[in-house]
One Martini backbone bead per residue (centre of mass of N, CA, C, O) as a GRO file, in nm:
protein
  313
    1MET     BB    1 -14.193   7.185   7.128
    2ILE     BB    2 -14.022   7.416   6.982
    3ASP     BB    3 -13.822   7.664   7.057
    4PHE     BB    4 -13.829   8.010   6.934
    5ASN     BB    5 -13.554   8.076   7.071
    6PHE     BB    6 -13.262   8.225   6.886
    7THR     BB    7 -13.080   8.333   7.075
    8GLY     BB    8 -12.726   8.322   6.987
    9ILE     BB    9 -12.796   8.278   6.687
   10ASN     BB   10 -12.647   8.319   6.366
   11SER     BB   11 -12.893   8.334   6.133
   12ARG     BB   12 -12.970   8.573   5.934
   13ASN     BB   13 -13.247   8.460   5.828
   14LYS     BB   14 -13.162   8.154   5.793
   15TYR     BB   15 -13.299   7.834   5.656
   16LEU     BB   16 -13.277   7.489   5.756
   17VAL     BB   17 -13.465   7.228   5.628
   18VAL     BB   18 -13.521   6.920   5.783
   19ILE     BB   19 -13.590   6.607   5.609
   20ALA     BB   20 -13.661   6.343   5.803
   21GLY     BB   21 -13.638   5.975   5.785
   22PRO     BB   22 -13.751   5.701   5.665
   23THR     BB   23 -13.761   5.485   5.440
   24ALA     BB   24 -14.036   5.535   5.215
   25VAL     BB   25 -14.212   5.789   5.338
   26GLY     BB   26 -14.175   6.068   5.136
   27LYS     BB   27 -13.939   6.288   5.122
   28THR     BB   28 -13.888   6.369   4.829
   29ASN     BB   29 -14.165   6.484   4.749
   30LEU     BB   30 -14.182   6.688   4.977
   31ALA     BB   31 -13.926   6.851   4.917
   32ILE     BB   32 -14.012   6.943   4.636
   33ASP     BB   33 -14.273   7.087   4.716
   34LEU     BB   34 -14.134   7.288   4.910
   35ALA     BB   35 -13.932   7.410   4.712
   36LYS     BB   36 -14.149   7.520   4.522
   37HIS     BB   37 -14.305   7.696   4.729
   38TYR     BB   38 -14.008   7.853   4.807
   39ALA     BB   39 -13.808   7.876   4.576
   40SER     BB   40 -13.596   7.628   4.599
   41VAL     BB   41 -13.376   7.377   4.734
   42VAL     BB   42 -13.186   7.058   4.738
   43LEU     BB   43 -13.033   6.853   4.986
   44SER     BB   44 -12.860   6.561   5.011
   45ALA     BB   45 -12.860   6.313   5.304
   46ASP     BB   46 -12.768   6.053   5.131
   47SER     BB   47 -12.512   5.814   5.146
   48ARG     BB   48 -12.600   5.680   4.844
   49GLN     BB   49 -12.672   5.926   4.638
   50PHE     BB   50 -12.381   6.015   4.564
   51TYR     BB   51 -12.368   5.769   4.374
   52LYS     BB   52 -12.368   5.708   4.036
   53GLU     BB   53 -12.405   5.378   4.034
   54LEU     BB   54 -12.652   5.430   4.233
   55ASN     BB   55 -13.006   5.396   4.175
   56ILE     BB   56 -13.237   5.196   4.233
   57GLY     BB   57 -13.137   5.113   4.537
   58THR     BB   58 -13.166   5.445   4.632
   59ALA     BB   59 -13.408   5.613   4.537
   60LYS     BB   60 -13.378   5.827   4.342
   61PRO     BB   61 -13.437   6.082   4.186
   62THR     BB   62 -13.568   6.166   3.914
   63THR     BB   63 -13.512   6.333   3.634
   64GLU     BB   64 -13.762   6.510   3.665
   65GLN     BB   65 -13.706   6.599   3.958
   66LEU     BB   66 -13.422   6.726   3.901
   67GLU     BB   67 -13.554   6.941   3.701
   68THR     BB   68 -13.760   7.083   3.892
   69VAL     BB   69 -13.527   7.068   4.118
   70SER     BB   70 -13.255   7.157   4.268
   71HIS     BB   71 -12.974   6.941   4.331
   72TYR     BB   72 -12.760   6.821   4.595
   73PHE     BB   73 -12.570   6.536   4.630
   74VAL     BB   74 -12.621   6.401   4.344
   75ASN     BB   75 -12.402   6.238   4.165
   76THR     BB   76 -12.083   6.314   4.295
   77LYS     BB   77 -11.979   6.010   4.320
   78ASN     BB   78 -11.770   5.743   4.345
   79ILE     BB   79 -11.744   5.425   4.479
   80GLU     BB   80 -11.428   5.454   4.532
   81GLU     BB   81 -11.504   5.675   4.722
   82LEU     BB   82 -11.447   5.822   5.023
   83TYR     BB   83 -11.753   5.934   5.210
   84GLY     BB   84 -11.806   6.110   5.486
   85ALA     BB   85 -11.935   6.313   5.726
   86GLY     BB   86 -11.696   6.514   5.719
   87HIS     BB   87 -11.708   6.578   5.420
   88PHE     BB   88 -12.003   6.671   5.413
   89GLU     BB   89 -11.987   6.904   5.604
   90LYS     BB   90 -11.791   7.078   5.441
   91ASP     BB   91 -11.954   7.084   5.169
   92ALA     BB   92 -12.232   7.178   5.275
   93LEU     BB   93 -12.147   7.448   5.405
   94LYS     BB   94 -12.041   7.573   5.147
   95THR     BB   95 -12.304   7.553   4.986
   96LEU     BB   96 -12.485   7.712   5.182
   97GLU     BB   97 -12.338   7.978   5.168
   98GLU     BB   98 -12.415   8.019   4.870
   99LEU     BB   99 -12.730   7.979   4.882
  100PHE     BB  100 -12.786   8.214   5.101
  101THR     BB  101 -12.748   8.447   4.886
  102GLU     BB  102 -13.043   8.355   4.741
  103HIS     BB  103 -13.166   8.212   5.003
  104GLN     BB  104 -13.362   8.179   5.293
  105ILE     BB  105 -13.437   7.879   5.203
  106VAL     BB  106 -13.342   7.534   5.276
  107PHE     BB  107 -13.330   7.186   5.177
  108MET     BB  108 -13.283   6.884   5.376
  109VAL     BB  109 -13.262   6.540   5.267
  110GLY     BB  110 -13.289   6.237   5.479
  111GLY     BB  111 -13.166   5.920   5.659
  112SER     BB  112 -12.870   6.015   5.751
  113GLY     BB  113 -12.789   6.093   6.061
  114LEU     BB  114 -12.479   6.157   6.055
  115TYR     BB  115 -12.499   6.372   5.826
  116ILE     BB  116 -12.697   6.564   5.955
  117ASP     BB  117 -12.539   6.606   6.221
  118ALA     BB  118 -12.288   6.731   6.091
  119VAL     BB  119 -12.428   6.993   5.991
  120LEU     BB  120 -12.552   7.081   6.272
  121ASN     BB  121 -12.294   6.971   6.493
  122GLY     BB  122 -12.075   6.813   6.387
  123VAL     BB  123 -11.748   6.651   6.404
  124ASP     BB  124 -11.555   6.445   6.559
  125ASP     BB  125 -11.216   6.424   6.653
  126PHE     BB  126 -11.022   6.150   6.626
  127ALA     BB  127 -10.793   5.967   6.713
  128GLU     BB  128 -10.567   5.768   6.608
  129ILE     BB  129 -10.594   5.444   6.529
  130PRO     BB  130 -10.457   5.170   6.596
  131GLU     BB  131 -10.388   4.922   6.376
  132GLU     BB  132 -10.431   4.671   6.564
  133ILE     BB  133 -10.729   4.719   6.623
  134ARG     BB  134 -10.836   4.704   6.335
  135GLU     BB  135 -10.718   4.426   6.262
  136SER     BB  136 -10.864   4.265   6.482
  137LEU     BB  137 -11.155   4.328   6.390
  138ASN     BB  138 -11.127   4.222   6.098
  139THR     BB  139 -11.058   3.933   6.179
  140LYS     BB  140 -11.316   3.872   6.335
  141PHE     BB  141 -11.505   3.921   6.098
  142LYS     BB  142 -11.390   3.699   5.909
  143GLU     BB  143 -11.428   3.458   6.123
  144GLN     BB  144 -11.740   3.550   6.265
  145GLY     BB  145 -11.875   3.788   6.159
  146ILE     BB  146 -12.127   4.021   6.205
  147GLU     BB  147 -12.242   3.904   6.470
  148TRP     BB  148 -12.001   3.978   6.647
  149LEU     BB  149 -12.018   4.283   6.615
  150GLN     BB  150 -12.305   4.315   6.725
  151LYS     BB  151 -12.257   4.195   7.005
  152GLU     BB  152 -12.031   4.388   7.098
  153LEU     BB  153 -12.189   4.654   7.067
  154LYS     BB  154 -12.424   4.588   7.257
  155ILE     BB  155 -12.242   4.563   7.508
  156LYS     BB  156 -12.071   4.848   7.478
  157ASP     BB  157 -12.322   5.010   7.293
  158GLU     BB  158 -12.653   5.021   7.292
  159SER     BB  159 -12.725   5.298   7.186
  160TYR     BB  160 -12.584   5.272   6.908
  161PHE     BB  161 -12.708   5.001   6.824
  162ASN     BB  162 -13.011   5.136   6.809
  163SER     BB  163 -12.912   5.337   6.546
  164VAL     BB  164 -12.757   5.161   6.372
  165ASP     BB  165 -12.649   4.986   6.096
  166ILE     BB  166 -12.602   4.644   6.160
  167ASN     BB  167 -12.528   4.575   5.836
  168ASN     BB  168 -12.266   4.764   5.877
  169PRO     BB  169 -11.941   4.689   5.930
  170GLN     BB  170 -11.793   4.964   5.926
  171ARG     BB  171 -11.955   5.098   6.158
  172LEU     BB  172 -11.894   4.887   6.371
  173ILE     BB  173 -11.587   4.906   6.365
  174ARG     BB  174 -11.562   5.205   6.424
  175ALA     BB  175 -11.690   5.194   6.704
  176LEU     BB  176 -11.507   4.971   6.834
  177GLU     BB  177 -11.231   5.114   6.800
  178ILE     BB  178 -11.304   5.357   6.982
  179ILE     BB  179 -11.376   5.202   7.232
  180ASP     BB  180 -11.101   5.049   7.263
  181HIS     BB  181 -10.923   5.314   7.269
  182THR     BB  182 -11.097   5.493   7.499
  183GLY     BB  183 -11.325   5.341   7.689
  184LEU     BB  184 -11.574   5.460   7.533
  185PRO     BB  185 -11.859   5.532   7.412
  186TYR     BB  186 -11.947   5.629   7.105
  187SER     BB  187 -12.205   5.797   7.182
  188SER     BB  188 -12.049   6.013   7.357
  189PHE     BB  189 -11.932   6.163   7.090
  190LEU     BB  190 -12.243   6.244   6.982
  191LYS     BB  191 -12.311   6.456   7.253
  192LYS     BB  192 -12.244   6.727   7.184
  193LYS     BB  193 -12.246   7.038   7.150
  194GLN     BB  194 -12.373   7.267   6.962
  195THR     BB  195 -12.296   7.407   6.673
  196LEU     BB  196 -12.257   7.699   6.543
  197ARG     BB  197 -12.460   7.854   6.299
  198SER     BB  198 -12.558   8.056   6.001
  199PHE     BB  199 -12.832   7.907   6.087
  200THR     BB  200 -13.160   7.789   6.102
  201ALA     BB  201 -13.293   7.497   6.228
  202VAL     BB  202 -13.548   7.287   6.081
  203LYS     BB  203 -13.690   6.994   6.235
  204LEU     BB  204 -13.812   6.714   6.048
  205LEU     BB  205 -14.024   6.434   6.106
  206ILE     BB  206 -14.102   6.175   5.888
  207ASN     BB  207 -14.404   5.981   5.935
  208LEU     BB  208 -14.557   5.654   6.002
  209GLU     BB  209 -14.725   5.403   6.033
  210ARG     BB  210 -14.588   5.102   6.044
  211ALA     BB  211 -14.769   4.946   5.841
  212GLU     BB  212 -14.743   5.153   5.610
  213LEU     BB  213 -14.439   5.162   5.588
  214TYR     BB  214 -14.390   4.857   5.534
  215SER     BB  215 -14.560   4.851   5.278
  216ARG     BB  216 -14.385   5.051   5.120
  217ILE     BB  217 -14.126   4.891   5.129
  218ASN     BB  218 -14.222   4.634   4.986
  219LYS     BB  219 -14.313   4.780   4.723
  220ARG     BB  220 -14.042   4.907   4.653
  221VAL     BB  221 -13.880   4.649   4.614
  222ASP     BB  222 -14.054   4.537   4.386
  223LEU     BB  223 -14.003   4.780   4.197
  224MET     BB  224 -13.696   4.753   4.180
  225MET     BB  225 -13.700   4.479   4.043
  226GLN     BB  226 -13.866   4.570   3.793
  227GLU     BB  227 -13.642   4.804   3.717
  228GLY     BB  228 -13.342   4.641   3.765
  229LEU     BB  229 -13.161   4.570   4.018
  230LEU     BB  230 -13.013   4.311   3.934
  231GLU     BB  231 -12.864   4.438   3.693
  232GLU     BB  232 -12.714   4.650   3.857
  233VAL     BB  233 -12.560   4.447   4.035
  234LYS     BB  234 -12.412   4.291   3.812
  235GLN     BB  235 -12.233   4.548   3.728
  236LEU     BB  236 -12.092   4.532   4.046
  237VAL     BB  237 -11.941   4.268   4.127
  238SER     BB  238 -11.632   4.361   4.106
  239LYS     BB  239 -11.718   4.584   4.361
  240LYS     BB  240 -11.845   4.447   4.630
  241ASP     BB  241 -11.608   4.541   4.849
  242LEU     BB  242 -11.710   4.805   4.867
  243ASN     BB  243 -11.847   5.013   5.089
  244ALA     BB  244 -12.094   5.124   4.912
  245LEU     BB  245 -12.201   4.800   4.873
  246LYS     BB  246 -12.253   4.754   5.193
  247THR     BB  247 -12.583   4.735   5.133
  248VAL     BB  248 -12.898   4.752   5.110
  249GLY     BB  249 -12.984   4.561   4.806
  250TYR     BB  250 -12.690   4.443   4.737
  251LYS     BB  251 -12.581   4.215   4.926
  252GLU     BB  252 -12.815   4.014   4.875
  253LEU     BB  253 -12.759   3.986   4.563
  254PHE     BB  254 -12.475   3.885   4.592
  255ASP     BB  255 -12.555   3.627   4.740
  256TYR     BB  256 -12.716   3.515   4.505
  257LEU     BB  257 -12.482   3.519   4.290
  258ASP     BB  258 -12.306   3.321   4.486
  259GLY     BB  259 -12.534   3.096   4.594
  260GLY     BB  260 -12.659   3.159   4.898
  261LEU     BB  261 -12.932   3.247   4.752
  262SER     BB  262 -13.231   3.294   4.668
  263LEU     BB  263 -13.414   3.527   4.516
  264GLU     BB  264 -13.652   3.528   4.710
  265THR     BB  265 -13.483   3.554   4.969
  266ALA     BB  266 -13.333   3.812   4.897
  267VAL     BB  267 -13.585   3.993   4.880
  268GLU     BB  268 -13.684   3.942   5.169
  269LYS     BB  269 -13.425   4.056   5.300
  270ILE     BB  270 -13.450   4.339   5.198
  271LYS     BB  271 -13.711   4.400   5.342
  272GLN     BB  272 -13.620   4.335   5.629
  273HIS     BB  273 -13.368   4.526   5.640
  274THR     BB  274 -13.529   4.783   5.575
  275ARG     BB  275 -13.714   4.775   5.819
  276ASN     BB  276 -13.490   4.780   6.028
  277TYR     BB  277 -13.368   5.049   5.936
  278ALA     BB  278 -13.618   5.225   5.978
  279LYS     BB  279 -13.635   5.182   6.283
  280ARG     BB  280 -13.354   5.314   6.338
  281GLN     BB  281 -13.413   5.588   6.222
  282ILE     BB  282 -13.640   5.663   6.416
  283THR     BB  283 -13.476   5.638   6.673
  284TRP     BB  284 -13.271   5.853   6.612
  285PHE     BB  285 -13.469   6.102   6.571
  286LYS     BB  286 -13.624   6.071   6.845
  287ASN     BB  287 -13.363   6.126   7.016
  288LYS     BB  288 -13.398   6.398   6.869
  289TYR     BB  289 -13.599   6.610   7.034
  290GLU     BB  290 -13.616   6.858   6.808
  291PHE     BB  291 -13.805   6.696   6.643
  292GLU     BB  292 -14.077   6.736   6.428
  293GLU     BB  293 -14.377   6.564   6.370
  294PHE     BB  294 -14.483   6.423   6.048
  295SER     BB  295 -14.662   6.376   5.778
  296PRO     BB  296 -14.635   6.360   5.433
  297ASN     BB  297 -14.944   6.494   5.421
  298ASP     BB  298 -14.863   6.779   5.592
  299PHE     BB  299 -14.821   7.039   5.418
  300SER     BB  300 -14.977   7.273   5.561
  301LYS     BB  301 -14.851   7.229   5.840
  302ILE     BB  302 -14.556   7.268   5.757
  303THR     BB  303 -14.575   7.552   5.637
  304GLY     BB  304 -14.688   7.679   5.894
  305TYR     BB  305 -14.445   7.611   6.072
  306ILE     BB  306 -14.230   7.756   5.908
  307ASP     BB  307 -14.363   8.039   5.913
  308ILE     BB  308 -14.350   8.080   6.216
  309ILE     BB  309 -14.044   8.068   6.247
  310MET     BB  310 -13.979   8.296   6.043
  311SER     BB  311 -14.146   8.519   6.204
  312HIS     BB  312 -13.922   8.485   6.456
  313GLY     BB  313 -13.641   8.596   6.320
   0.00000   0.00000   0.00000
């Protein structure tokens, strides 16, 4: 259980409730219900929902949901824009400062661990990586594929390998270039002391039994295909090399359109890769020992938990 002693933290009785967890677990609906209950708003910490062009494949809140509760950081960027955890930290903290003038409690929801961690703990500033290191890794990737990057990262930093989306080559290359440049595991840079914030963070991990979660993932992928995910991907073919599109649900269908996979196989791979990603998301948040775990159906337990923390403010 989280220690309720917040002395030393300049909370000013402002609370950021983080609703974290794996994809398809039910975070969006829960966040909206909680925001309605507390007459508050929602910040998205989903690194794909920033992009206006990615809709079906990112399981964005519906238009009705966006109208029910005010959301921030949904549909705010174009896929051509590079938008990392450091950018999000800066923008989210500025937004929170403004929101906390009107709200005592704000909800941040998402499954992107690096982005959530950036808001809570800050982002390390790394020295500029020599261009030859980056070029060498990119050459290896082009010649030997993503499997080489995965193997190298597992050897050099198994801790980070077990938490990162190993199907995202940019994140693998980023970790490996820092490892090669510093001689230290990338994960060691992510374990710095918590940065003091002007709010109290209430960290909730929303989770389900694995069989139920995987069933939800499989059904969600089928629903995305019914809703037109393939058509959405077709509209983006000319931009498939952009970083924002090298993600589960899009890259598999690009492979299908390139003739590398049958449509049935591509859909099965989306399900498999999404299940793999969900497992890594859970590992990430469970390694953050301060997260308190709930089911998405535990609304009364969650509100009771939040109320207890706020009463100790």
